[in-house]
py3Dmol code that shows the C-alpha trace and the ligand (Angstrom):
import py3Dmol

protein = """\
ATOM      1  CA  UNK A   1       0.000   0.000   0.000  1.00  0.00           C
ATOM      2  CA  UNK A   2       1.522   3.299  -1.126  1.00  0.00           C
ATOM      3  CA  UNK A   3      -1.414   5.627  -1.431  1.00  0.00           C
ATOM      4  CA  UNK A   4      -4.676   5.395   0.470  1.00  0.00           C
ATOM      5  CA  UNK A   5      -7.965   7.131  -0.101  1.00  0.00           C
ATOM      6  CA  UNK A   6     -10.475   8.031   2.581  1.00  0.00           C
ATOM      7  CA  UNK A   7     -14.155   8.939   2.281  1.00  0.00           C
ATOM      8  CA  UNK A   8     -17.237   9.420   4.438  1.00  0.00           C
ATOM      9  CA  UNK A   9     -20.526   7.992   3.161  1.00  0.00           C
ATOM     10  CA  UNK A  10     -24.174   7.631   4.232  1.00  0.00           C
ATOM     11  CA  UNK A  11     -25.424   9.723   7.139  1.00  0.00           C
ATOM     12  CA  UNK A  12     -22.920  12.037   8.825  1.00  0.00           C
ATOM     13  CA  UNK A  13     -22.014  11.570  12.476  1.00  0.00           C
ATOM     14  CA  UNK A  14     -20.067  13.597  15.042  1.00  0.00           C
ATOM     15  CA  UNK A  15     -16.546  12.188  15.280  1.00  0.00           C
ATOM     16  CA  UNK A  16     -16.126  11.510  11.568  1.00  0.00           C
ATOM     17  CA  UNK A  17     -13.737  14.474  11.388  1.00  0.00           C
ATOM     18  CA  UNK A  18     -11.640  13.166  14.270  1.00  0.00           C
ATOM     19  CA  UNK A  19     -11.469   9.840  12.414  1.00  0.00           C
ATOM     20  CA  UNK A  20     -10.442  11.479   9.143  1.00  0.00           C
ATOM     21  CA  UNK A  21      -7.738  13.405  10.967  1.00  0.00           C
ATOM     22  CA  UNK A  22      -6.360  10.183  12.431  1.00  0.00           C
ATOM     23  CA  UNK A  23      -6.341   8.413   9.049  1.00  0.00           C
ATOM     24  CA  UNK A  24      -4.511  11.302   7.388  1.00  0.00           C
ATOM     25  CA  UNK A  25      -1.981  11.864  10.155  1.00  0.00           C
ATOM     26  CA  UNK A  26      -1.193   8.180  10.682  1.00  0.00           C
ATOM     27  CA  UNK A  27      -0.705   7.706   6.945  1.00  0.00           C
ATOM     28  CA  UNK A  28       1.688  10.643   6.811  1.00  0.00           C
ATOM     29  CA  UNK A  29       3.504   9.412   9.928  1.00  0.00           C
ATOM     30  CA  UNK A  30       3.924   6.050   8.223  1.00  0.00           C
ATOM     31  CA  UNK A  31       5.219   7.693   5.055  1.00  0.00           C
ATOM     32  CA  UNK A  32       2.344   6.944   2.703  1.00  0.00           C
ATOM     33  CA  UNK A  33       0.321   9.261   0.552  1.00  0.00           C
ATOM     34  CA  UNK A  34      -3.298   9.949   1.439  1.00  0.00           C
ATOM     35  CA  UNK A  35      -6.128  11.489  -0.564  1.00  0.00           C
ATOM     36  CA  UNK A  36      -9.544  12.611   0.641  1.00  0.00           C
ATOM     37  CA  UNK A  37     -12.510  11.804  -1.583  1.00  0.00           C
ATOM     38  CA  UNK A  38     -15.362  14.306  -1.332  1.00  0.00           C
ATOM     39  CA  UNK A  39     -19.088  13.433  -1.078  1.00  0.00           C
ATOM     40  CA  UNK A  40     -18.722   9.669  -0.679  1.00  0.00           C
ATOM     41  CA  UNK A  41     -19.267   7.481  -3.744  1.00  0.00           C
ATOM     42  CA  UNK A  42     -20.911  10.366  -5.615  1.00  0.00           C
ATOM     43  CA  UNK A  43     -17.702  12.378  -5.345  1.00  0.00           C
ATOM     44  CA  UNK A  44     -15.615   9.352  -6.219  1.00  0.00           C
ATOM     45  CA  UNK A  45     -17.578   8.847  -9.444  1.00  0.00           C
ATOM     46  CA  UNK A  46     -17.120  12.524 -10.257  1.00  0.00           C
ATOM     47  CA  UNK A  47     -13.384  12.268  -9.516  1.00  0.00           C
ATOM     48  CA  UNK A  48     -13.560  14.745  -6.634  1.00  0.00           C
ATOM     49  CA  UNK A  49     -10.433  14.009  -4.642  1.00  0.00           C
ATOM     50  CA  UNK A  50      -7.616  15.961  -3.121  1.00  0.00           C
ATOM     51  CA  UNK A  51      -4.244  15.214  -1.617  1.00  0.00           C
ATOM     52  CA  UNK A  52      -4.304  15.592   2.159  1.00  0.00           C
ATOM     53  CA  UNK A  53      -1.400  17.005   4.138  1.00  0.00           C
ATOM     54  CA  UNK A  54      -0.937  17.395   7.881  1.00  0.00           C
ATOM     55  CA  UNK A  55      -2.535  20.831   7.901  1.00  0.00           C
ATOM     56  CA  UNK A  56      -5.561  19.788   5.844  1.00  0.00           C
ATOM     57  CA  UNK A  57      -7.081  18.131   8.906  1.00  0.00           C
ATOM     58  CA  UNK A  58      -6.080  20.827  11.384  1.00  0.00           C
ATOM     59  CA  UNK A  59      -8.735  22.310  13.662  1.00  0.00           C
ATOM     60  CA  UNK A  60     -11.423  19.733  12.836  1.00  0.00           C
ATOM     61  CA  UNK A  61     -11.134  17.205  15.697  1.00  0.00           C
ATOM     62  CA  UNK A  62     -13.833  18.985  17.698  1.00  0.00           C
ATOM     63  CA  UNK A  63     -16.297  19.605  14.874  1.00  0.00           C
ATOM     64  CA  UNK A  64     -19.449  17.647  14.082  1.00  0.00           C
ATOM     65  CA  UNK A  65     -20.379  16.673  10.523  1.00  0.00           C
ATOM     66  CA  UNK A  66     -17.704  15.723   8.014  1.00  0.00           C
ATOM     67  CA  UNK A  67     -15.439  18.158   6.192  1.00  0.00           C
ATOM     68  CA  UNK A  68     -15.210  15.637   3.328  1.00  0.00           C
ATOM     69  CA  UNK A  69     -19.005  15.906   3.126  1.00  0.00           C
ATOM     70  CA  UNK A  70     -21.084  12.826   2.469  1.00  0.00           C
ATOM     71  CA  UNK A  71     -23.721  11.547   0.075  1.00  0.00           C
ATOM     72  CA  UNK A  72     -26.032   8.747  -0.813  1.00  0.00           C
ATOM     73  CA  UNK A  73     -25.428   7.728  -4.403  1.00  0.00           C
ATOM     74  CA  UNK A  74     -27.927   5.608  -6.348  1.00  0.00           C
ATOM     75  CA  UNK A  75     -25.654   5.361  -9.391  1.00  0.00           C
ATOM     76  CA  UNK A  76     -23.110   3.476  -7.328  1.00  0.00           C
ATOM     77  CA  UNK A  77     -25.400   0.440  -7.152  1.00  0.00           C
ATOM     78  CA  UNK A  78     -24.727  -0.083 -10.898  1.00  0.00           C
ATOM     79  CA  UNK A  79     -21.840  -2.511 -11.536  1.00  0.00           C
ATOM     80  CA  UNK A  80     -20.501  -0.405 -14.428  1.00  0.00           C
ATOM     81  CA  UNK A  81     -20.256   2.629 -12.145  1.00  0.00           C
ATOM     82  CA  UNK A  82     -18.465   0.567  -9.519  1.00  0.00           C
ATOM     83  CA  UNK A  83     -15.892  -0.400 -12.164  1.00  0.00           C
ATOM     84  CA  UNK A  84     -15.639   3.251 -13.193  1.00  0.00           C
ATOM     85  CA  UNK A  85     -15.086   4.311  -9.569  1.00  0.00           C
ATOM     86  CA  UNK A  86     -12.388   1.683  -9.038  1.00  0.00           C
ATOM     87  CA  UNK A  87     -10.750   2.973 -12.232  1.00  0.00           C
ATOM     88  CA  UNK A  88     -10.736   6.536 -10.830  1.00  0.00           C
ATOM     89  CA  UNK A  89      -8.920   5.299  -7.737  1.00  0.00           C
ATOM     90  CA  UNK A  90      -6.383   3.319  -9.751  1.00  0.00           C
ATOM     91  CA  UNK A  91      -5.782   6.254 -12.112  1.00  0.00           C
ATOM     92  CA  UNK A  92      -4.938   8.370  -9.071  1.00  0.00           C
ATOM     93  CA  UNK A  93      -2.566   5.659  -7.842  1.00  0.00           C
ATOM     94  CA  UNK A  94      -4.819   4.820  -4.877  1.00  0.00           C
ATOM     95  CA  UNK A  95      -4.688   1.122  -4.002  1.00  0.00           C
ATOM     96  CA  UNK A  96      -6.550   1.105  -0.672  1.00  0.00           C
ATOM     97  CA  UNK A  97      -9.609   2.866   0.675  1.00  0.00           C
ATOM     98  CA  UNK A  98     -10.827   3.664   4.177  1.00  0.00           C
ATOM     99  CA  UNK A  99     -14.604   4.001   4.215  1.00  0.00           C
ATOM    100  CA  UNK A 100     -16.186   5.747   7.192  1.00  0.00           C
ATOM    101  CA  UNK A 101     -19.928   5.085   7.133  1.00  0.00           C
ATOM    102  CA  UNK A 102     -22.681   2.545   7.659  1.00  0.00           C
ATOM    103  CA  UNK A 103     -23.258  -0.992   6.443  1.00  0.00           C
ATOM    104  CA  UNK A 104     -24.599   0.249   3.090  1.00  0.00           C
ATOM    105  CA  UNK A 105     -21.349   2.098   2.551  1.00  0.00           C
ATOM    106  CA  UNK A 106     -19.390  -1.056   3.402  1.00  0.00           C
ATOM    107  CA  UNK A 107     -21.343  -3.051   0.794  1.00  0.00           C
ATOM    108  CA  UNK A 108     -20.356  -0.364  -1.705  1.00  0.00           C
ATOM    109  CA  UNK A 109     -16.748  -0.724  -0.581  1.00  0.00           C
ATOM    110  CA  UNK A 110     -16.880  -4.466  -1.192  1.00  0.00           C
ATOM    111  CA  UNK A 111     -17.873  -3.754  -4.784  1.00  0.00           C
ATOM    112  CA  UNK A 112     -14.626  -1.757  -5.145  1.00  0.00           C
ATOM    113  CA  UNK A 113     -12.726  -4.595  -3.533  1.00  0.00           C
ATOM    114  CA  UNK A 114     -13.830  -6.906  -6.313  1.00  0.00           C
ATOM    115  CA  UNK A 115     -11.962  -4.521  -8.628  1.00  0.00           C
ATOM    116  CA  UNK A 116      -8.725  -4.862  -6.667  1.00  0.00           C
ATOM    117  CA  UNK A 117      -8.977  -2.037  -4.122  1.00  0.00           C
ATOM    118  CA  UNK A 118      -8.054  -2.898  -0.520  1.00  0.00           C
ATOM    119  CA  UNK A 119     -10.781  -1.949   1.942  1.00  0.00           C
ATOM    120  CA  UNK A 120     -11.095  -1.100   5.622  1.00  0.00           C
ATOM    121  CA  UNK A 121     -14.478   0.001   6.959  1.00  0.00           C
ATOM    122  CA  UNK A 122     -14.931   2.221  10.013  1.00  0.00           C
ATOM    123  CA  UNK A 123     -18.438   2.299  11.556  1.00  0.00           C
ATOM    124  CA  UNK A 124     -19.746   5.860  11.621  1.00  0.00           C
ATOM    125  CA  UNK A 125     -23.407   6.550  12.383  1.00  0.00           C
ATOM    126  CA  UNK A 126     -25.265   7.950  15.381  1.00  0.00           C
ATOM    127  CA  UNK A 127     -27.702   5.007  15.290  1.00  0.00           C
ATOM    128  CA  UNK A 128     -25.259   2.348  16.503  1.00  0.00           C
ATOM    129  CA  UNK A 129     -27.061  -0.044  14.151  1.00  0.00           C
ATOM    130  CA  UNK A 130     -24.077  -1.605  12.389  1.00  0.00           C
ATOM    131  CA  UNK A 131     -23.665  -5.338  12.863  1.00  0.00           C
ATOM    132  CA  UNK A 132     -20.284  -6.592  14.055  1.00  0.00           C
ATOM    133  CA  UNK A 133     -19.614  -3.817  16.573  1.00  0.00           C
ATOM    134  CA  UNK A 134     -20.970  -2.691  19.943  1.00  0.00           C
ATOM    135  CA  UNK A 135     -20.246   0.942  19.129  1.00  0.00           C
ATOM    136  CA  UNK A 136     -20.287   3.307  16.176  1.00  0.00           C
ATOM    137  CA  UNK A 137     -18.691   6.743  15.899  1.00  0.00           C
ATOM    138  CA  UNK A 138     -21.233   9.449  16.753  1.00  0.00           C
ATOM    139  CA  UNK A 139     -23.467   7.308  18.947  1.00  0.00           C
ATOM    140  CA  UNK A 140     -22.124   8.653  22.221  1.00  0.00           C
ATOM    141  CA  UNK A 141     -22.538  12.264  21.128  1.00  0.00           C
ATOM    142  CA  UNK A 142     -26.112  11.618  19.982  1.00  0.00           C
ATOM    143  CA  UNK A 143     -27.000   9.973  23.303  1.00  0.00           C
ATOM    144  CA  UNK A 144     -25.572  12.963  25.162  1.00  0.00           C
ATOM    145  CA  UNK A 145     -27.475  15.378  22.933  1.00  0.00           C
ATOM    146  CA  UNK A 146     -30.710  13.545  23.727  1.00  0.00           C
ATOM    147  CA  UNK A 147     -29.864  13.557  27.457  1.00  0.00           C
ATOM    148  CA  UNK A 148     -29.326  17.283  27.327  1.00  0.00           C
ATOM    149  CA  UNK A 149     -32.729  17.705  25.668  1.00  0.00           C
ATOM    150  CA  UNK A 150     -34.390  15.465  28.281  1.00  0.00           C
ATOM    151  CA  UNK A 151     -32.903  17.607  31.063  1.00  0.00           C
ATOM    152  CA  UNK A 152     -34.337  20.733  29.509  1.00  0.00           C
ATOM    153  CA  UNK A 153     -37.742  19.199  28.874  1.00  0.00           C
ATOM    154  CA  UNK A 154     -37.824  17.897  32.475  1.00  0.00           C
ATOM    155  CA  UNK A 155     -37.453  21.450  33.826  1.00  0.00           C
ATOM    156  CA  UNK A 156     -40.518  22.662  32.014  1.00  0.00           C
ATOM    157  CA  UNK A 157     -42.425  19.361  32.407  1.00  0.00           C
ATOM    158  CA  UNK A 158     -42.087  19.530  36.198  1.00  0.00           C
ATOM    159  CA  UNK A 159     -43.245  23.137  36.336  1.00  0.00           C
ATOM    160  CA  UNK A 160     -46.409  22.308  34.399  1.00  0.00           C
ATOM    161  CA  UNK A 161     -47.158  18.792  35.620  1.00  0.00           C
ATOM    162  CA  UNK A 162     -47.060  17.410  32.099  1.00  0.00           C
ATOM    163  CA  UNK A 163     -46.305  14.175  30.346  1.00  0.00           C
ATOM    164  CA  UNK A 164     -43.718  14.526  27.614  1.00  0.00           C
ATOM    165  CA  UNK A 165     -43.296  12.182  24.708  1.00  0.00           C
ATOM    166  CA  UNK A 166     -39.910  12.596  23.023  1.00  0.00           C
ATOM    167  CA  UNK A 167     -39.093  11.003  19.666  1.00  0.00           C
ATOM    168  CA  UNK A 168     -35.459  10.197  19.006  1.00  0.00           C
ATOM    169  CA  UNK A 169     -33.538   8.901  15.999  1.00  0.00           C
ATOM    170  CA  UNK A 170     -32.162   5.409  15.512  1.00  0.00           C
ATOM    171  CA  UNK A 171     -33.751   4.197  12.279  1.00  0.00           C
ATOM    172  CA  UNK A 172     -34.903   0.638  12.889  1.00  0.00           C
ATOM    173  CA  UNK A 173     -32.891   0.370  16.126  1.00  0.00           C
ATOM    174  CA  UNK A 174     -33.623   1.521  19.662  1.00  0.00           C
ATOM    175  CA  UNK A 175     -30.061   1.991  20.957  1.00  0.00           C
ATOM    176  CA  UNK A 176     -30.211   5.793  21.273  1.00  0.00           C
ATOM    177  CA  UNK A 177     -33.609   5.614  22.983  1.00  0.00           C
ATOM    178  CA  UNK A 178     -32.433   2.939  25.407  1.00  0.00           C
ATOM    179  CA  UNK A 179     -29.234   4.636  26.547  1.00  0.00           C
ATOM    180  CA  UNK A 180     -30.687   8.135  26.693  1.00  0.00           C
ATOM    181  CA  UNK A 181     -33.818   6.769  28.385  1.00  0.00           C
ATOM    182  CA  UNK A 182     -31.823   4.934  31.025  1.00  0.00           C
ATOM    183  CA  UNK A 183     -29.457   7.858  31.565  1.00  0.00           C
ATOM    184  CA  UNK A 184     -32.300  10.367  31.548  1.00  0.00           C
ATOM    185  CA  UNK A 185     -34.629   8.420  33.828  1.00  0.00           C
ATOM    186  CA  UNK A 186     -37.469   8.077  31.322  1.00  0.00           C
ATOM    187  CA  UNK A 187     -40.655   6.442  32.650  1.00  0.00           C
ATOM    188  CA  UNK A 188     -41.049   4.326  29.520  1.00  0.00           C
ATOM    189  CA  UNK A 189     -38.760   3.601  26.580  1.00  0.00           C
ATOM    190  CA  UNK A 190     -40.438   2.408  23.398  1.00  0.00           C
ATOM    191  CA  UNK A 191     -38.108   0.656  20.976  1.00  0.00           C
ATOM    192  CA  UNK A 192     -38.724  -1.355  17.804  1.00  0.00           C
ATOM    193  CA  UNK A 193     -36.963  -4.429  19.213  1.00  0.00           C
ATOM    194  CA  UNK A 194     -39.424  -4.944  22.080  1.00  0.00           C
ATOM    195  CA  UNK A 195     -43.200  -5.063  21.557  1.00  0.00           C
ATOM    196  CA  UNK A 196     -45.017  -2.678  23.880  1.00  0.00           C
ATOM    197  CA  UNK A 197     -48.527  -2.328  25.187  1.00  0.00           C
ATOM    198  CA  UNK A 198     -49.724   1.262  25.325  1.00  0.00           C
ATOM    199  CA  UNK A 199     -52.251   0.395  28.049  1.00  0.00           C
ATOM    200  CA  UNK A 200     -49.372  -0.704  30.227  1.00  0.00           C
ATOM    201  CA  UNK A 201     -47.444   2.489  29.446  1.00  0.00           C
ATOM    202  CA  UNK A 202     -50.542   4.489  30.465  1.00  0.00           C
ATOM    203  CA  UNK A 203     -51.080   2.447  33.640  1.00  0.00           C
ATOM    204  CA  UNK A 204     -47.495   3.138  34.628  1.00  0.00           C
ATOM    205  CA  UNK A 205     -47.992   6.851  33.958  1.00  0.00           C
ATOM    206  CA  UNK A 206     -51.117   6.978  36.091  1.00  0.00           C
ATOM    207  CA  UNK A 207     -49.410   5.088  38.922  1.00  0.00           C
ATOM    208  CA  UNK A 208     -46.629   7.672  38.892  1.00  0.00           C
ATOM    209  CA  UNK A 209     -49.132  10.496  38.781  1.00  0.00           C
ATOM    210  CA  UNK A 210     -51.074   9.052  41.717  1.00  0.00           C
ATOM    211  CA  UNK A 211     -48.010   8.918  43.894  1.00  0.00           C
ATOM    212  CA  UNK A 212     -47.367  12.600  43.200  1.00  0.00           C
ATOM    213  CA  UNK A 213     -44.942  12.559  40.301  1.00  0.00           C
ATOM    214  CA  UNK A 214     -44.896  15.955  38.631  1.00  0.00           C
ATOM    215  CA  UNK A 215     -43.635  14.886  35.234  1.00  0.00           C
ATOM    216  CA  UNK A 216     -43.162  11.872  33.054  1.00  0.00           C
ATOM    217  CA  UNK A 217     -40.891  11.289  30.099  1.00  0.00           C
ATOM    218  CA  UNK A 218     -41.743   8.700  27.455  1.00  0.00           C
ATOM    219  CA  UNK A 219     -38.927   8.129  25.010  1.00  0.00           C
ATOM    220  CA  UNK A 220     -39.943   6.797  21.592  1.00  0.00           C
ATOM    221  CA  UNK A 221     -37.390   5.486  19.106  1.00  0.00           C
ATOM    222  CA  UNK A 222     -38.422   6.568  15.602  1.00  0.00           C
ATOM    223  CA  UNK A 223     -38.568   2.904  14.573  1.00  0.00           C
ATOM    224  CA  UNK A 224     -41.142   2.137  17.279  1.00  0.00           C
ATOM    225  CA  UNK A 225     -43.796   4.535  16.031  1.00  0.00           C
ATOM    226  CA  UNK A 226     -44.752   8.153  15.729  1.00  0.00           C
ATOM    227  CA  UNK A 227     -44.451  10.213  18.915  1.00  0.00           C
ATOM    228  CA  UNK A 228     -47.310  12.426  17.712  1.00  0.00           C
ATOM    229  CA  UNK A 229     -49.629   9.434  17.438  1.00  0.00           C
ATOM    230  CA  UNK A 230     -48.447   7.893  20.688  1.00  0.00           C
ATOM    231  CA  UNK A 231     -48.763  11.225  22.515  1.00  0.00           C
ATOM    232  CA  UNK A 232     -52.326  11.654  21.264  1.00  0.00           C
ATOM    233  CA  UNK A 233     -53.340   8.185  22.371  1.00  0.00           C
ATOM    234  CA  UNK A 234     -51.701   8.616  25.795  1.00  0.00           C
ATOM    235  CA  UNK A 235     -53.596  11.848  26.365  1.00  0.00           C
ATOM    236  CA  UNK A 236     -56.889  10.215  25.331  1.00  0.00           C
ATOM    237  CA  UNK A 237     -56.338   7.185  27.515  1.00  0.00           C
ATOM    238  CA  UNK A 238     -55.014   8.910  30.653  1.00  0.00           C
ATOM    239  CA  UNK A 239     -56.468  12.404  30.497  1.00  0.00           C
ATOM    240  CA  UNK A 240     -52.989  13.690  31.411  1.00  0.00           C
ATOM    241  CA  UNK A 241     -51.815  16.793  29.580  1.00  0.00           C
ATOM    242  CA  UNK A 242     -49.249  15.577  27.071  1.00  0.00           C
ATOM    243  CA  UNK A 243     -46.661  17.346  24.936  1.00  0.00           C
ATOM    244  CA  UNK A 244     -44.668  15.883  22.073  1.00  0.00           C
ATOM    245  CA  UNK A 245     -41.119  16.799  21.020  1.00  0.00           C
ATOM    246  CA  UNK A 246     -39.416  15.362  17.954  1.00  0.00           C
ATOM    247  CA  UNK A 247     -35.722  16.025  18.412  1.00  0.00           C
ATOM    248  CA  UNK A 248     -34.840  15.462  14.748  1.00  0.00           C
ATOM    249  CA  UNK A 249     -31.561  16.524  13.204  1.00  0.00           C
ATOM    250  CA  UNK A 250     -30.091  18.259  16.236  1.00  0.00           C
ATOM    251  CA  UNK A 251     -29.162  14.688  17.196  1.00  0.00           C
ATOM    252  CA  UNK A 252     -26.862  14.425  14.186  1.00  0.00           C
ATOM    253  CA  UNK A 253     -24.847  17.547  14.966  1.00  0.00           C
ATOM    254  CA  UNK A 254     -22.726  19.019  17.705  1.00  0.00           C
ATOM    255  CA  UNK A 255     -19.178  18.715  18.952  1.00  0.00           C
ATOM    256  CA  UNK A 256     -18.241  15.079  19.410  1.00  0.00           C
ATOM    257  CA  UNK A 257     -17.861  13.851  22.987  1.00  0.00           C
ATOM    258  CA  UNK A 258     -14.500  12.696  24.332  1.00  0.00           C
ATOM    259  CA  UNK A 259     -15.597   9.066  23.845  1.00  0.00           C
ATOM    260  CA  UNK A 260     -16.411   9.605  20.174  1.00  0.00           C
ATOM    261  CA  UNK A 261     -13.212  11.552  19.501  1.00  0.00           C
ATOM    262  CA  UNK A 262     -11.016   8.959  21.158  1.00  0.00           C
ATOM    263  CA  UNK A 263     -12.566   5.900  19.468  1.00  0.00           C
ATOM    264  CA  UNK A 264     -12.620   7.759  16.158  1.00  0.00           C
ATOM    265  CA  UNK A 265      -8.922   8.572  16.530  1.00  0.00           C
ATOM    266  CA  UNK A 266      -8.040   5.011  17.483  1.00  0.00           C
ATOM    267  CA  UNK A 267     -10.045   3.534  14.627  1.00  0.00           C
ATOM    268  CA  UNK A 268      -8.657   5.939  12.041  1.00  0.00           C
ATOM    269  CA  UNK A 269      -5.089   5.153  13.057  1.00  0.00           C
ATOM    270  CA  UNK A 270      -5.762   1.402  13.218  1.00  0.00           C
ATOM    271  CA  UNK A 271      -7.273   1.420   9.721  1.00  0.00           C
ATOM    272  CA  UNK A 272      -3.971   2.639   8.300  1.00  0.00           C
ATOM    273  CA  UNK A 273      -1.967   0.144  10.353  1.00  0.00           C
ATOM    274  CA  UNK A 274      -4.217  -2.698   9.201  1.00  0.00           C
ATOM    275  CA  UNK A 275      -3.786  -1.749   5.535  1.00  0.00           C
ATOM    276  CA  UNK A 276      -0.018  -1.605   5.990  1.00  0.00           C
ATOM    277  CA  UNK A 277      -0.164  -5.107   7.472  1.00  0.00           C
ATOM    278  CA  UNK A 278      -1.789  -6.256   4.238  1.00  0.00           C
ATOM    279  CA  UNK A 279      -5.330  -6.487   5.614  1.00  0.00           C
ATOM    280  CA  UNK A 280      -8.424  -5.916   3.501  1.00  0.00           C
ATOM    281  CA  UNK A 281     -12.145  -6.724   3.690  1.00  0.00           C
ATOM    282  CA  UNK A 282     -12.276  -5.855   7.379  1.00  0.00           C
ATOM    283  CA  UNK A 283     -14.307  -3.553   9.530  1.00  0.00           C
ATOM    284  CA  UNK A 284     -13.000  -2.043  12.736  1.00  0.00           C
ATOM    285  CA  UNK A 285     -15.275  -2.413  15.704  1.00  0.00           C
ATOM    286  CA  UNK A 286     -15.486  -2.354  19.463  1.00  0.00           C
ATOM    287  CA  UNK A 287     -16.232  -5.569  21.324  1.00  0.00           C
ATOM    288  CA  UNK A 288     -16.315  -5.649  25.144  1.00  0.00           C
ATOM    289  CA  UNK A 289     -14.388  -2.381  25.215  1.00  0.00           C
ATOM    290  CA  UNK A 290     -11.611  -3.589  22.905  1.00  0.00           C
ATOM    291  CA  UNK A 291     -10.794  -2.368  19.415  1.00  0.00           C
ATOM    292  CA  UNK A 292     -11.182  -5.328  17.045  1.00  0.00           C
ATOM    293  CA  UNK A 293     -10.757  -6.091  13.341  1.00  0.00           C
ATOM    294  CA  UNK A 294     -13.679  -8.099  12.010  1.00  0.00           C
ATOM    295  CA  UNK A 295     -13.989  -9.796   8.658  1.00  0.00           C
ATOM    296  CA  UNK A 296     -16.384  -7.576   6.717  1.00  0.00           C
ATOM    297  CA  UNK A 297     -18.508 -10.436   5.296  1.00  0.00           C
ATOM    298  CA  UNK A 298     -18.941 -11.857   8.772  1.00  0.00           C
ATOM    299  CA  UNK A 299     -19.559  -8.461  10.386  1.00  0.00           C
ATOM    300  CA  UNK A 300     -22.295  -7.602   7.883  1.00  0.00           C
ATOM    301  CA  UNK A 301     -24.254 -10.770   8.625  1.00  0.00           C
ATOM    302  CA  UNK A 302     -24.076 -10.559  12.414  1.00  0.00           C
ATOM    303  CA  UNK A 303     -27.061  -9.552  14.484  1.00  0.00           C
ATOM    304  CA  UNK A 304     -26.908  -6.247  16.298  1.00  0.00           C
ATOM    305  CA  UNK A 305     -29.559  -6.668  18.954  1.00  0.00           C
ATOM    306  CA  UNK A 306     -30.601  -4.360  21.742  1.00  0.00           C
ATOM    307  CA  UNK A 307     -28.856  -4.768  25.085  1.00  0.00           C
ATOM    308  CA  UNK A 308     -31.740  -6.633  26.719  1.00  0.00           C
ATOM    309  CA  UNK A 309     -30.457  -6.686  30.322  1.00  0.00           C
ATOM    310  CA  UNK A 310     -30.015  -2.907  30.072  1.00  0.00           C
ATOM    311  CA  UNK A 311     -33.567  -2.570  28.747  1.00  0.00           C
ATOM    312  CA  UNK A 312     -34.905  -4.595  31.661  1.00  0.00           C
ATOM    313  CA  UNK A 313     -32.870  -2.503  34.104  1.00  0.00           C
ATOM    314  CA  UNK A 314     -34.347   0.709  32.687  1.00  0.00           C
ATOM    315  CA  UNK A 315     -37.812  -0.796  33.269  1.00  0.00           C
ATOM    316  CA  UNK A 316     -37.020  -1.740  36.865  1.00  0.00           C
ATOM    317  CA  UNK A 317     -35.537   1.648  37.751  1.00  0.00           C
ATOM    318  CA  UNK A 318     -38.446   3.638  36.347  1.00  0.00           C
ATOM    319  CA  UNK A 319     -41.213   2.087  38.485  1.00  0.00           C
TER     320      UNK A 319
END
"""
ligand_1 = """\
31
ATP
P -26.283 5.316 7.353
O -26.825 4.103 8.030
O -25.653 6.277 8.280
O -27.237 5.975 6.432
P -25.088 3.770 5.266
O -23.699 3.630 4.802
O -25.768 2.492 5.682
O -25.071 4.829 6.425
P -26.550 3.910 2.794
O -27.377 5.006 2.234
O -27.146 2.575 2.991
O -25.959 4.498 4.157
O -25.259 3.705 1.864
C -24.484 4.790 1.428
C -24.120 4.618 -0.010
O -23.348 3.416 -0.196
C -25.301 4.436 -0.954
O -25.901 5.656 -1.309
C -24.648 3.746 -2.142
O -23.951 4.672 -2.929
C -23.627 2.826 -1.465
N -24.183 1.476 -1.276
C -25.057 1.063 -0.317
N -25.383 -0.239 -0.472
C -24.698 -0.683 -1.556
C -24.605 -1.945 -2.235
N -25.280 -3.022 -1.822
N -23.813 -2.004 -3.320
C -23.133 -0.926 -3.746
N -23.183 0.283 -3.157
C -23.950 0.418 -2.077
"""
view = py3Dmol.view(width=600, height=400)
view.addModel(protein, "pdb")
view.setStyle({"model": 0}, {"cartoon": {"style": "trace"}})
view.addModel(ligand_1, "xyz")
view.setStyle({"model": 1}, {"stick": {}})
view.zoomTo()
view.show()
């Protein structure tokens, strides 16, 4: 490996910049060339790449988003475009690519691999929904953003004796809802992985109300249903005044937390080391607190379930 490329693809996540910085600086430290590809596979197809030097990633470690920008690119599903993209890399002398993104982005990367490009994937998404890893870059920041919002909503909820239903991101997964709900002391956490009974949620709310609770927080993962609908039904069933907040894209932004910056830095550096060791078709991940290299085919077929003991604990603590 003499020249590596790096791109961010799919949804952006806080910490992607810290990861990019680590890839670029470790490559330079190890004496290899590194190019940044703009706008994911869309930019690759358009040949949008630039040589990265030490200064090109200065002053970005603390910023959310991705300075390389990102994209979803339908054209890249076409085999002829994948061949074209691999050709663009080869023409630029790039023989290995670090892809920071989600599982869709890794499947795209595997298409390039079939054309002779070495690949390392780094999991970057706030949703933590990538198989093969316990953690994805951006997840910790998103959970903290939601916690911050819960704190603020609690202040006003308590003053008005209201029930608040808060919808959080996560796509088809409930990881953000679970961690923010546990950390934020939510009364109920509704996630797509666990079927729920709204009557039970309401009974719990009324029990809390009867013992003098001044506020209640119901956290709804977007994959579990619409907070607007759920809020309406809760109000009808309980008669308690209910407000709904959909946190939306504020969860995707913000300065990355220390946890996200540190894992992003470690993963970025490790990606370069792995390529120099001759590795390819791997994804970096975190398992039981350790940085691991997983075979990409295996990683993509693993199940990424909810932490069920943690879910049960949240239920016990919110009685
Ligand atoms: P996130 O979960 O944060 O959205 P992601 O990487 O899963 O991230 P996708 O939109 O699924 O997001 O994928 C990003 C891009 O990767 C797609 O727009 C497409 O260009 C490419 N891609 C995804 N799946 C494939 C595939 N099976 N084959 C080739 N390219 C793919």
